[in-house]
N, C-alpha and C positions, 0 to 999 in steps of 0.2 A: 467647849469640854462640859458633859453633864455635871452638875451638882453631885458632890458625894456627901455624904452624911446615913451612917447608920439607919436610922430609921425610916428612913425614906422608903416610899412603896415601892411595889415594881413601875415600870416603863408606863404597862396598859393603864393602871389605876393613878400614878401620876398625872398621867394626859388628860384622863376623867374628872381625877379632882381641880387641875387648873382650868380647866377648858367650863366646868362648871361656874368656876366662880369668876371666870371672866364675865359668862352670861349673866350670872344672878350675884353680884355683888352685895346686893340689901336681903340674899334669903335669910331665913333664920339654920340654925344649922339641923332643927328637926327637919326641914325642907330640904337641903342642904342632901345629907343623909339619905332620907328616902328618894332623893332626885337620883344618885349614885350608889342606892341598894345595898347600903353598909348601916354597919348601929351606930350609935353616937359615940360610942366609945371607942371604935376605931376612925371614926371621923374626927373624933380631939385630937388623937393620937397623928392622925395623917397632917393634922394643920399643925400641930405641934414642930412638927419635924420639915413639915415646907419651910416654916416662919425661921426655923432655924437656918435653912437652910440659905435662907435671901430671896426665896421663892415666891412669897407672901409678905402682904403688911396687916398685920391687926391692930385695929384700933377701937375705940371705946365710942357708941352711938352717943351722937347730941340726943337728948331728952328725950329717951328713950324710956317708958314706965314698963313694957315689957322685957320683962327677966331675961327670955327665953331667947331675945333678941339686944343682946346688950352689946354684941362686936360685930362689929363691918371690918369685910375683906377685899385686900389690894392685891393685884398682880401687881409684883419688884417690873422693873426695866427688866432684871434677870427672869424673873417667872416668865414675863412675857416671851422674853428669847429662848430658854425651856419648852414652853407651850408651841413654839412656833417649830423646832426641833424635835417633838414626839410627833405631831402632826404628819412631818415627812416620813417617821420611822412607821408612823399607822400606815398612812397612804402607800408605803414601800409593801410592809405588808402584807397588807392584802391584797397588792399587784401579783405577787408572789403565789398566794394561793389560788388568787384567779388565772394566773399561769399553767400550774399545776392541774388544776381541777378540768384545764380546755385541752390540757396533753393529754388526759386522763379519757377523757369522756370522744375526743374525736382521734387520737392515738397521732398526732400531727404538736409539734413546737412552733409557738407563735411566733419566733424566731425574734424576739424584743430585744430590746437595746441590752445589754447589761446593766444589772440596778445601781452597780458602783458608779454610772452615769446620769447624768442631769435628768434627762429625758425620762427617766423611768415613774414619773410621775402624769405624765404629758402623753401618751401614744398618742392620742388623735385631739382634734384640736375643738373639742368639746365639753371636756371633762375641767372646770375650775381649776385655777393654780391658786395656792397657799400666799395669802397677804403676807405683812408683817402689822396689821394694826390691832389693835384692841378692841375690845366690844366698847356702844357708846358709854357704859357706866363706868367703867374703867380707866376709861380717857377721862372722865371730868373729874375723880380722885386724881388719876395723875398729872392733869393740869394744876389742882388744886396745888397737890405737894412741890410740884416744880420751880415753886414761886420761890422755894427758899433753895435751889441748885445754882451752879453757875452756869451763867445761859453764853453760845455760841449765836452769833450772829452771822448766817448761812448768806455765803457768796450767792451769786445769781446762777454760777455752773454749780453748787454745791445744793441749791433748792432743786434742780433739775435732777443730780443724782439722787437724792433722798425721794422725791416721787416714786423716780421707776426701782429702787428698793423697798419702798412701801406698799408698795401696788403690786410687786412682782414679778415689772419688768425686769430686773436682774434678776431674776431667778439664776440659782438657788444661794445665791447672795441672799444672806441675813443680815448686813449690817456692815459696814464701812469696815476694808479687808483690814487682818490684824498685820502686821511683819512680817511672818511665815507666809500666808496668802499671801501679801504683795512682790516676796522676793522669789516664789515660784510663779506670780503671771509673768512677772519680767523678764523672769530667764525663758522659762517655756509655754507659757500661755495656760498655766493651769495651777489653781490654788492647791492649798495643804490637803485637803482632802482628791485631788485628783482631777476636780469638777475643771472641764473645757471655760476658761475665759481670759480673755485677749488684751481686756485695756484695767488698767488696776484703777479699782474705785476709792479712794480714801478722800480724808478728810483733812485737808491741809490748814495748817491755825498758824499764825504770829509765834515766837517765839514767847513774848508776855505773856498770851496766853497760855503758852505749853508750861509755862512754872508754876501755874494756879492747878494745872489739873496731874493727879497721880493713877494708876493704874487702880482699877475696883473703884474708882467715884462714876456715879451717875452724871451728866452734864445736858439742860433741853439746850435743844435744835429748833432757834427761831427764826423768823425770816425776816425780810427788811425793819418791818414795822411793827418790832416785837413781840408777832403769834405764836406761841409754840408749837411745833411740828408733830414733834418726837422729843423720843429723852435715849441718849445712846450714853451705855453700860462699856465705859471703858476699860479695855484690855489688855492697850497695846502703845507707847508712844515714844516714839524713834524720828531722827534726820535719815531722812534719804539719799542716795547717790543719786541724784540728778541727772545727773551726765550718764552712768548707765542704763536710770532708767530713759532717757531720749535714743541713746545708742539703738535700742534693744524694743522699745517698743513704735517708733517712730522712726527707725531708721538711721538719724542720724543727727548728732546733737549739734542741730545749726539752725540757728537764731531765725532764719527765713523761715521756718517753719512756724506755725500761727500758736499751735499747740506749745513747742519747746520754747516761745518765745514768754507763754502765755506759764509755762513751767518755773523757768530760772525769771524773770518779770516781774511777776505777777501771786505766782502761786504761795502760801506761807511754807515757813522754810523745816516746817517739823509736823507730821504726818500722827493722826489717831486714829487707832480699830477697834471694832469691836459693835456687839450685835446693839440692834437700833431696833426699839418701841414707838413704831406710827400710832401717834393721838391723833390726827387729823392730815388731810389731805393741802398742800398748796391751795389758795385759792384764785381761781382763774377766773376776767370778768371778760374773756373775748373770747368768741366762737365756742361760748359754753356747749352746744347742742354735738359741734364735732370732735369734741376730746371724751376720746373711752379708753378707761385704764385694761391691763388683758383682760380680767374677768366680762367686763360688760362686751368688751368686744366677743368674746368666746361665748355669750348669753346669744347678743346678736346672730352670730352664726348655728348656736341652737336653735336657735326658732325658727330660721329663714332657711335651714338644713342643708347648710355650704359644709360638706365633710371637704372639698379641695380648694383654696383660698391663696391667690398670689401675690403678694406685697410687692408694690411698686417703689421703693424708699428716692425721694428727692427733697434739695432744698432750693429748688432752683423753680421760677413758673412753668407750666407744662406751653407746650410748642406743640407742633403737626409729629415732629417727628417722635417728640414722646409719647403720641395718642397713638403713632404705629405701633411700636417697641411693645407698648402695653397689651394693645390688640395682639398683635401676637405672639405675646409671654401666655395672653389667656387662655388662644387657642391651644400652643404647645403644650402646657399642662392638665386642659381641659377642665378649666378652674376658674371662679370668680374671681374678679377683681377685686385687691384695697387699693386704693391711692393712698398711700400714707407718708404723709411730707414732715418733715420735722420743723419741729415751732419754736423749738432751745435756742440755744449758742452755737451759729455756726460759726461759718471763714467771714473773719472781716473785710466788709464791701459787699455782703451777699443781699442780694435783695431782701428790705423787711419781711417778718410773715406777716404782719398785717397784708401788705398789697399781695405779698405770694399767696393766701388764702381766697381774697377775693377773684384774683386768677382763676385758680383751682376750682372756683363755685362757680364762675361765670362760662366754665368748660366743662363744665359737670352735663350737659345734657349734649353734648355729644358721645358719651358714653351709655350703652344700654340701662336701663334703670336699674331693672330685676336683676344684675348681675356684676353691679359696682355701686361699692360704698368709700365714704371718701372720711377719714378720722387724721387727728393730726397726735403727733407725738413729740412730745417736752422732752426731749432728748439731748442733753450738751454734747454736738460731737465735737472729737478731736484731730478730726480729717487724718485719719491715722494709716488710711491706705488699706492694706491685705487684712491688718487686722484689724481697724475697723469693722470691715465687710463680714467678718467671721463674728462680730458683735451685736450687727446690726443683725445678721442671721439668726444668732442665739435671741436677741429682744423680740423677735418678729414670731418664732417659734413658742415664746413665753407669751404674744399676743394671740394664739390660736391659730395662726399662718401654716397651710406644708405648702407653698415655695414660696421664693423670693428672687426676683432679679439682681439679676447681677453682674452691670454695664461695664462698659470701659472704662478705665481708670478712676474706678468704682471710690469715694471719701478721699478722692489726692486733692493736695491742696498746691499746686502747681508746682512753679521753681523754684530750685534749689539757691544757693548765692551763689553756684556756678552756672545760671542759669538753664540748670538741666533740668526733666523731672526726679519728684522725691520716687515714685516708683515706677517700675513698669503697666502699661495702663493696662496689662490684663494679666497683674501679678493676682489681684482679689481674685477674679475668679480661680485661679489654682490652689490661693487659699481655703475657699467657700469650698469646694470640690474635695479637697481630702479632709475637710470636717464636716462634711453634711450628713453622711450616714447617724456618725456619734450624735449631733446636735438634735436630727431629727427631723429637716427639715430638707427641700430639694430646689436645689438651684436651678432656676432658670437665666443660663450667661447669653448676652447677646453684644455682637459688634455696635462700633457707630454708624446710627442711621443717616444714610445721604438721601439728596432730591435727586434722584435719574431725569431729566427736563424733556427727553421723545418719554417718555414711559408714565412721566407727569405720575411719578407716586416715588413711597421712600423704598430703598432697601439697604440691607444692612453692605455696609462697605465690601465686602469681600464678597458679593452674592452681584455686583454691578455687569450687567453686560456691557461687554468691550465694544469698546466706538462710544460708550453714550456721553452727555453729556454732564456730570456731578457739581449739584450745586449744593451750597452750604455756607450757613452762616453762624462763626464761631460767638462764645460770649464777648469776648473783647469787642468785636466787630455790631453786634446788637449792642452795646452799650455805645461805643461809636455814635450809631445811626441813633439812637435815645438822645444822647448828648446835643449832638449836632441837627436833632430835629428832620433827620433824614428819612424817606420812606421805609418802611419794613415790611415785604411783601410777603402777598399772602399764602405762598406757599410752604412760606416761613413758618409763621404761627398762624394764631388767628386773633380778626380785627376786636373783639372783644379782651383778649389778653394784652393785646400795645395798648388798646384803650388806658385798660389800669394803668397799664406800666407808664404812659404817657403821664398819668394825672401825678403820681409821685416821683416820677425822671423828667421835668419838663428840660427842654432843651438850657444850656448853661448859660446863656445871656438870659433867661427868669431864675436861675437858683440862687441860691447863699452859698455863700462862700467864706473860707477863712485864710487871711493872708498871714503867716509865721515866722515872724524874723527871730532869728537866734543871733547870736557872737558874742563876742567878749562884752566886760564893761568899758563903756566910751568908745566901741566900734564907730557908734550912730545908728545904729537900729533907731531909738526913741524919736533922731530928728526926722529919718525917711521917714518913718508912719506916720509920722505930722505929715508932713508934705503929703504924702501919699492919698491920706483921709479928708486931703483939703482940694487934691485933684478929683477925685471919687466924688464925693458931695458937689462939686462942681459939674459933672457931668449929668449927678443925679441919677435916680430913677429908681433904688433901695436905698432904704438905711444903713447909715458905715456908724461902727461905735469902734471906739480906740479900747483897749484894754493895755496900757503899756505896764510895764514890771514894777516900777516905784507907787505907780496910781492903786495896780490893784494891791500891794502891800500896804499899804495903807487903809485901804477899805474892806477888801477880801480875807485879809492875812496878818493883819495886825498882832497876833499871838504868838507868830510862826516864827523861827530863829534859821539861821541857814545852817542845818546838818542837811545830809544829803536825803533824810528821812522831807525832813521840811521842805527843804526846794520842791522834792517831789509832790507833793499834796498842793503847794501851790500852785504848778504847773498845771497838773490836774483840776484844778481850780480856775486857774483859766481857760483849760480845753471845753471844761464842763459848759463856762460863760457861752464860750463860743461858737460850742453845739447847736447852745440853746439858738443865737442869733442865725446859724444857719438856716439850723431846722426850718423856719420860720422867714424865711426869703431873704436874709440880712445881710450885712457887710462884714466879718470883723476882725480887724489887725490888730494881729497880737504884738508886743514889743517883749518879753524876757529875754535874761541871756538864755536858760533853757541848756546847760550843760550836759545832759547826759540824755544818749542815745536811747537808750529805753523808755523813758520819759515822753521822748519825742513823738516816740512809736504810738505810745498809748494814745497821746493827745489827736495825733493824725486817727487811727481807727477810729477813735468818737469821732470824729468830724466827715469824715468820709461816708459814713452811716449814711448823712442826711445831704450831702453836698461835696465840691471841694474843695481841697487843702493844699496851700499853695508853702511851702518853706522857702522861704530866701533866709541862706547865710551870708550873713555879714561879716566878711571877710578879713578886716581890718588887721594889720597886726599890732602884736600885744605890746612892739616898743613904739607904734604908732599912737596905741591907746593909752598906754601910759605917757609917752607926748603930751598928749590933749588932757591926760587929767587935772581938771580945774581945783575937784573937790584934797587932792591929794592922797586918795585910798587905797592907789597902786604903792607907796612910798608907804604908810601904813603899815601894808601889808607886808611888804619886803623887811622890815623892820616886826616883825613876828606881832604887832598891835593890834590887828585884824587879822581873828580866824577863818580857815574855810575860806578863803579869797579867790571864787575861782582865774586860771592861767597863772595864780602865785602857789596856794597852797590845795589848792582842788583843781581837781583838772578839767578842760574841759574838752568833751570830745566830739571830734568836728563831723557834719555832716558828710556822707557819702553818696547823697540819692537827693541833692538840695533840688528845687525845680528851679530853681534862681540862684547864682552866687554873684555878690559884689562886692569891692572896695572899695571906701573912701576914703582912701587916702588920694589926696591930689587932684580930685572927683569932688564936682559940686553937690550940696544934697540935692535938686532939681532933678539935674542928670541920673542920679540913683533912684529916683521916684518913675521917673520917665523908663527905666529900664522896666521896670515891677509893672509900668499901664502894661507896656509890651508884650508882656510874658501874659498878663490875664487878658490881653485881645488875641495872643497866639492861641491861649488854650479853650476862646470861648466863651471865655465869662465876662467880657464887656464888649459891648459893641466899637471897632472901629469907626 
């Protein structure tokens, strides 16, 4: 909402005032009045009103000998948000004037989209798009002032979201969504203003942090290293209905969906909303020359005269089918091609972005250099299928694209808990088709591409000549061939891509991996883990590290108790150490109780980014565990003398999809360890 103050100037004059103060905060009053073309008296009145409305901060200059320059002016976060709003109003007004003049001179209506919709500022891919950053001078003042603000350390996903908010990638959003915007987006893909936006972009925080924050308060948003990126002016604080959000946005409240699992088990319980004042973008040390903001891409298109550009969204390495698809799309649209892969958070288990970008660069020379460009998008994907496709189209429009490729099962997360696809394979195309006119981008839809052996070329699956031999390799099959060191045929991929994939995905027998034992106290986890460690060390070839629950507690988690929160922290610490061992080609053996499904899943995802994760459920009954209890812990727990004891006063959530289940009752340890060895051999992790 625009600020209300009886003495504020009209919107046009207020816009000019805020813009001038942002550009030249150190200028004297006389110089500022001259730049605005008003008297000193009028300027003083406007400055007073803007200060009282909370739009600017007036401070004494340090060590200023010139009385004409006694004061310094800086936009507050609220002032920056108001300036951003007024920029939109200004541009919308100018566009309306242009449309009216065009109609008067030509007698024709340009047929542009109604001004209430978000694309009214960007009717072509050449015009700049509004950003949320303040000027360098204002940013320096805000950095100084932010030292006194409450700070929130952003998660990796929040950093991705914030970057695209600040650089205009999420336009028309001016910050993290308010509760009203969130409710509208969840219900019908519209913000409170009616703008199309299918995915909630909110700042989720812990309950403890939320208690320290009230509406009207400014908080500093910092990266993991404590560097300030922006200031959020909090307008809303609420506890969302996450089950409803999952149903509406992702189609089902099903933990098999990675974003739903994130929503329930990783995201904070409280949402904050409000406008964002951008101070500086996150720092990226990788592939700097490939990272472009929306305005940088638009400037690039202007320079080359690219008025029609088709975007190819991908989170996978490029193979020959992708090349054929992009060639066909560019021809169909008669447009230049932007390969625009996502390098933010994607689906757990995806190839890491470093490998993927090297793959893209390796085959870039297969494309016409004069008509193709590669740029990286730091987007945290939600894998929301149809809604995600509309979101991607909006983001690409903001980046200056005129056409967008939507393929089969766009942004699909795979199978649900019933083993069925979450979304119909072409539902994304249907939803984008419904909204493409409003977005201002044209969809290029494609079916699945398959290789026809007799023709030695790729065809859309619905255009295959009758009686032809169709060849295809699924993602699962590709991963199997990489895992087992099998041939990947030239008709499927490029030798350069295969070389890069084999560098980071060697055969399983050469990869690091983690064996993760879970079970009740006294089930025999540690005993089997020790026996397994000895057997693997006897074989040799890779270093072996045992991360026993009690030992880790002593050396890594001695300050933690046994609450659910502290147990989760302890297990995630074990997972992190195991992931580093796995990443570096070693074998990690973990033997904690790990009673909670969500935490075990988080550890699995952490480790599977680098190698195999083998969950072994030691399913010894609680009766047998109690019988073996030499320390008398179960007895003390049943007497209430030990609180939060797994299996007695705290639940143990049994694994349902463990790679191996063993029961140590009436079975010797050596046999159990040998079962694990056989499982590792069958998975190709060790040689028989």
